[in-house]
C-alpha positions as CSV (number, residue, x, y, z in Angstrom):
1,X,9.6,18.5,-33.5
2,X,6.6,18.4,-31.9
3,X,5.0,19.3,-28.9
4,X,5.3,15.8,-27.1
5,X,8.9,15.4,-28.2
6,X,9.6,18.8,-26.8
7,X,8.0,18.1,-23.5
8,X,10.1,14.6,-23.2
9,X,13.0,16.6,-23.7
10,X,12.6,19.2,-21.3
11,X,11.7,16.3,-18.9
12,X,15.0,14.9,-19.8
13,X,16.9,18.3,-19.5
14,X,15.0,18.3,-15.9
15,X,16.3,15.0,-14.7
16,X,20.0,15.5,-16.2
17,X,20.2,18.8,-14.4
18,X,18.5,17.2,-11.0
19,X,21.0,14.5,-11.2
20,X,23.9,16.7,-11.3
21,X,22.2,19.1,-8.1
22,X,21.2,16.1,-5.6
23,X,23.4,13.4,-6.5
24,X,26.6,15.4,-7.9
25,X,26.4,18.6,-5.7
26,X,26.9,20.9,-8.0
27,X,25.9,24.3,-7.8
28,X,23.0,26.1,-10.0
29,X,26.1,27.9,-12.0
30,X,28.2,24.7,-12.3
31,X,25.1,22.9,-13.8
32,X,24.2,25.5,-16.2
33,X,27.6,25.8,-17.6
34,X,28.0,22.0,-17.6
35,X,24.4,22.2,-19.6
36,X,25.1,25.6,-21.6
37,X,22.0,27.5,-20.2
38,X,21.2,30.4,-18.5
39,X,21.5,30.3,-14.4
40,X,17.8,30.8,-14.5
41,X,16.8,28.0,-16.9
42,X,19.0,25.8,-14.8
43,X,16.9,27.1,-11.7
44,X,14.1,26.2,-13.3
45,X,15.1,22.7,-14.5
46,X,15.6,21.7,-10.9
47,X,12.2,23.1,-9.8
48,X,10.9,21.2,-13.1
49,X,12.4,18.3,-11.8
50,X,11.0,18.3,-8.1
51,X,7.2,19.3,-9.2
52,X,7.2,16.2,-11.6
53,X,8.2,13.7,-9.4
54,X,11.0,12.6,-10.5
55,X,13.4,13.8,-7.1
56,X,12.6,11.6,-4.7
57,X,13.7,13.1,-0.7
58,X,14.3,10.3,2.2
59,X,15.8,11.1,5.3
60,X,18.3,8.4,6.8
61,X,18.7,9.8,9.9
62,X,16.2,8.3,12.7
63,X,14.2,10.1,14.6
64,X,14.5,8.6,18.3
65,X,10.7,8.7,19.1
66,X,9.4,7.1,16.2
67,X,12.3,4.0,16.8
68,X,11.1,4.2,20.7
69,X,7.2,3.7,19.4
70,X,8.5,1.4,17.0
71,X,10.1,-1.3,19.4
72,X,7.1,-1.0,22.4
73,X,4.8,-1.8,19.8
74,X,6.8,-4.9,18.4
75,X,7.8,-5.6,21.7
76,X,4.2,-5.1,23.7
77,X,1.8,-6.4,20.8
78,X,4.2,-9.5,19.2
79,X,5.0,-7.6,16.0
80,X,7.3,-9.2,13.5
81,X,8.4,-5.8,11.8
82,X,7.0,-2.6,12.9
83,X,7.9,1.2,11.0
84,X,6.5,4.6,13.0
85,X,7.1,7.8,10.8
86,X,6.3,11.1,12.2
87,X,3.1,12.4,12.3
88,X,2.6,15.3,9.8
89,X,-0.1,18.0,10.2
90,X,-3.1,18.4,8.0
91,X,-5.5,16.2,6.1
92,X,-3.8,13.7,4.6
93,X,-0.5,14.6,5.9
94,X,0.2,11.3,7.5
95,X,-1.1,9.4,4.9
96,X,1.3,10.5,2.7
97,X,4.0,9.7,5.2
98,X,3.3,6.0,6.0
99,X,2.4,5.7,1.8
100,X,6.4,6.9,1.5
101,X,7.7,4.3,4.5
102,X,5.5,1.2,3.1
103,X,7.4,2.1,-0.8
104,X,10.6,1.9,1.3
105,X,9.4,-1.9,2.7
106,X,7.8,-2.6,-0.7
107,X,11.5,-1.4,-2.7
108,X,13.7,-3.3,-0.2
109,X,12.0,-6.5,-0.6
110,X,12.0,-6.0,-4.8
111,X,15.6,-5.1,-4.3
112,X,16.4,-8.4,-3.4
113,X,18.2,-11.1,-5.6
114,X,16.8,-14.3,-4.5
115,X,13.2,-14.6,-6.5
116,X,10.4,-14.1,-4.1
117,X,6.1,-13.8,-4.3
118,X,4.6,-10.8,-3.4
119,X,1.2,-10.0,-2.8
120,X,-0.5,-6.6,-2.5
121,X,-3.7,-5.4,-1.0
122,X,-5.9,-3.0,-2.0
123,X,-6.4,1.0,-0.4
124,X,-5.6,4.2,-0.1
125,X,-2.8,4.2,1.7
126,X,-1.5,1.2,-0.7
127,X,-1.9,3.4,-3.8
128,X,0.2,6.2,-2.7
129,X,2.5,4.0,-1.5
130,X,3.1,2.5,-5.3
131,X,3.1,6.2,-6.5
132,X,6.1,6.8,-4.6
133,X,8.1,3.7,-6.1
134,X,10.9,4.3,-8.4
135,X,10.9,2.2,-11.3
136,X,12.8,-0.9,-10.4
137,X,14.1,-3.6,-12.5
138,X,13.0,-7.0,-11.1
139,X,12.3,-9.7,-13.4
140,X,12.8,-12.6,-10.6
141,X,10.5,-11.8,-8.3
142,X,6.3,-12.0,-9.1
143,X,3.6,-10.3,-7.9
144,X,0.3,-11.4,-7.4
145,X,-2.8,-9.4,-6.1
146,X,-4.4,-11.0,-3.2
147,X,-7.8,-9.4,-4.0
148,X,-10.4,-8.9,-7.0
149,X,-9.7,-6.3,-9.2
150,X,-13.0,-5.3,-10.5
151,X,-15.3,-3.0,-8.9
152,X,-19.4,-3.1,-8.8
153,X,-19.9,-1.0,-11.7
154,X,-17.7,-3.9,-13.8
155,X,-14.9,-1.2,-14.2
156,X,-11.4,-1.4,-13.0
157,X,-10.9,-1.1,-9.1
158,X,-10.0,2.3,-8.1
159,X,-7.7,1.4,-5.3
160,X,-6.5,-1.9,-6.4
161,X,-2.5,-1.1,-7.1
162,X,-1.9,-4.2,-9.1
163,X,-1.9,-2.3,-12.8
164,X,-0.3,1.1,-10.8
165,X,3.0,-1.1,-10.1
166,X,3.2,-2.7,-13.1
167,X,3.9,0.8,-14.1
168,X,7.2,0.8,-12.1
169,X,8.6,-2.5,-11.7
170,X,9.2,-5.3,-14.8
171,X,8.5,-8.4,-12.4
172,X,4.9,-10.1,-13.8
173,X,1.9,-9.0,-12.3
174,X,-0.9,-11.7,-11.6
175,X,-4.2,-10.3,-11.4
176,X,-7.6,-11.8,-9.9
177,X,-10.5,-11.3,-12.9
178,X,-13.5,-10.9,-10.1
179,X,-15.3,-8.7,-8.1
180,X,-13.8,-7.8,-4.9
181,X,-16.8,-8.8,-3.3
182,X,-19.1,-11.0,-6.0
183,X,-23.1,-10.4,-5.9
184,X,-23.5,-14.1,-4.4
185,X,-22.2,-16.8,-2.5
186,X,-22.6,-18.9,-5.4
187,X,-21.1,-16.9,-7.9
188,X,-18.1,-16.5,-5.9
189,X,-17.7,-20.0,-6.2
190,X,-18.4,-20.3,-9.9
191,X,-15.7,-17.6,-10.7
192,X,-13.3,-19.2,-8.5
193,X,-13.8,-22.4,-9.9
194,X,-12.1,-21.3,-12.7
195,X,-8.6,-22.7,-13.5
196,X,-6.9,-19.0,-14.1
197,X,-8.1,-17.6,-10.8
198,X,-7.9,-20.9,-8.7
199,X,-4.2,-20.9,-10.0
200,X,-3.2,-16.8,-8.9
201,X,-4.8,-17.8,-5.7
202,X,-2.6,-20.9,-4.9
203,X,-0.1,-18.2,-5.8
204,X,-1.5,-15.8,-3.5
205,X,-1.2,-18.6,-0.6
206,X,2.6,-19.0,-1.2
207,X,3.4,-15.3,-1.0
208,X,6.6,-14.7,0.7
209,X,5.2,-10.9,1.9
210,X,1.9,-9.0,1.5
211,X,0.9,-5.4,1.6
212,X,-2.1,-5.1,2.9
213,X,-4.6,-2.0,3.8
214,X,-6.7,-2.0,6.8
215,X,-10.4,-0.7,6.8
216,X,-12.8,0.6,9.0
217,X,-16.4,-0.3,9.5
218,X,-18.0,2.4,10.6
219,X,-19.9,5.5,8.6
220,X,-16.6,6.1,6.1
221,X,-15.8,2.7,5.9
222,X,-14.0,2.3,2.6
223,X,-16.2,-0.7,1.7
224,X,-19.1,1.3,2.1
225,X,-17.6,4.3,0.2
226,X,-16.7,2.5,-2.5
227,X,-19.7,0.7,-3.5
228,X,-18.8,-2.8,-2.4
229,X,-21.3,-3.1,0.2
230,X,-24.6,-1.9,0.7
231,X,-25.4,0.4,4.0
232,X,-27.6,-2.5,5.5
233,X,-24.7,-5.0,4.7
234,X,-22.4,-2.5,6.9
235,X,-24.9,-2.4,9.6
236,X,-25.2,-6.1,9.7
237,X,-21.4,-7.0,10.2
238,X,-21.5,-4.0,13.0
239,X,-24.3,-5.9,14.7
240,X,-22.3,-9.1,14.2
241,X,-19.2,-7.3,15.9
242,X,-17.4,-6.5,13.2
243,X,-14.8,-3.8,13.3
244,X,-12.3,-3.8,11.0
245,X,-11.4,-5.1,7.4
246,X,-8.7,-6.3,5.2
247,X,-9.2,-7.7,1.9
248,X,-12.7,-7.2,2.2
249,X,-12.4,-10.0,5.3
250,X,-14.7,-8.0,8.3
251,X,-13.3,-9.2,11.6
252,X,-14.3,-8.8,15.0
253,X,-12.1,-6.4,17.8
254,X,-10.4,-10.8,18.8
255,X,-9.1,-10.7,15.1
256,X,-11.7,-13.3,14.2
257,X,-12.9,-13.4,10.7
258,X,-17.2,-12.5,10.9
259,X,-18.7,-15.5,9.7
260,X,-21.5,-15.7,7.5
261,X,-22.8,-11.9,5.9
262,X,-20.4,-10.5,3.5
263,X,-18.0,-12.6,4.2
264,X,-19.8,-15.3,2.7
265,X,-19.5,-13.4,-1.0
266,X,-15.6,-11.9,-0.8
267,X,-13.2,-13.1,-3.3
268,X,-10.0,-12.3,-1.6
269,X,-7.5,-14.6,-1.2
270,X,-8.5,-15.8,2.9
271,X,-7.2,-14.3,6.1
272,X,-5.0,-17.5,8.1
273,X,-2.9,-16.7,11.1
274,X,0.5,-18.1,11.2
275,X,0.3,-18.6,6.9
276,X,3.9,-18.5,6.6
277,X,3.3,-15.0,5.0
278,X,4.8,-12.2,6.7
279,X,1.5,-9.8,6.4
280,X,2.7,-6.2,6.6
281,X,-0.3,-3.7,7.7
282,X,-0.4,0.3,6.5
283,X,-2.6,2.6,8.4
284,X,-2.9,5.4,10.1
285,X,-5.9,7.4,11.8
286,X,-7.7,7.7,14.9
287,X,-10.8,5.0,12.9
288,X,-8.3,2.9,12.3
289,X,-6.9,2.3,16.1
290,X,-9.2,-0.4,16.9
291,X,-9.0,-1.8,13.5
292,X,-5.5,-2.2,13.3
293,X,-5.1,-3.7,17.0
294,X,-7.6,-6.5,16.4
295,X,-5.9,-7.3,13.2
296,X,-2.8,-8.1,15.1
297,X,-4.1,-9.3,18.3
298,X,-5.8,-12.2,15.9
299,X,-2.4,-13.0,13.8
300,X,-4.0,-11.5,10.5
301,X,-1.0,-8.8,10.3
302,X,2.5,-9.4,11.0
303,X,4.1,-6.2,10.5
304,X,2.7,-2.8,10.5
305,X,3.4,0.6,8.8
306,X,1.8,3.6,10.8
307,X,2.8,7.5,12.0
308,X,3.4,7.9,16.2
309,X,-0.2,9.3,16.7
310,X,-1.3,6.0,16.1
311,X,0.9,4.5,18.0
312,X,0.3,6.1,20.8
313,X,-3.2,5.5,20.3
314,X,-2.6,1.8,20.0
315,X,-0.3,1.5,23.2
316,X,-2.7,3.0,24.8
317,X,-5.3,0.5,24.0
318,X,-3.4,-2.3,24.2
319,X,-2.5,-1.1,28.0
């Protein structure tokens, strides 16, 4: 047996031990007896299952404060859907909890027996959410990218999640083989005229649900950090009133898409109010408060997954 076979068998044993521990409620002594190993080995296998990401822990008990904030956001901002999770301490803590809740949303939609089209945007929260997904058999659905899948240097866009989800679900996936933001309006129009791209955009516009990230347009703007726009272009869109970004489209404090500038080169599916698609934004953090509120005001998103600190800030800013 080579090393890869040994590693695979050990993970199989770890999964079996974890199932016995977490699902069947067996003690470590009982697991050891069932699997024919020592108690210490059983303990190590359960620990390996956790550290290898084989175990996904979910807490079903509702947290009243988060539920209250979600209700207020729905009522005061007119959201069709809202999920608020606890704010966790430390850098990136809340991103993880928001990503976990976003994964739950994705899993619920993909668990539907009726065929749906799901659109996926891009971003750090969505990428982390896809990593939390279990493997799902859902051949009846279609999953389509809402943005281009190519980075400025021609490589696969790192925070595009379409290729990541293809490893987790059996549904067919449909990428947009274009840069997120083209070099020029002419290049964007030429690429979008291709039949395969036009058909993918048509599918994206008919999506039943879409999951999108929401970016800010400050000095830490994802569009800038990921190389999609230059510092000069960022300055120009900010001077034009841009406060946020979804799928590369920048918008102002009222949720109106900024005319011209980098928006002339965006290859993503257009954002439309009252499109018939349930658009759920996943974002949290101080820098995201104004972009989130603007997106809601403009009808660019109809649902939100965020954390309690961001939810509180949204309500203060709204009032």
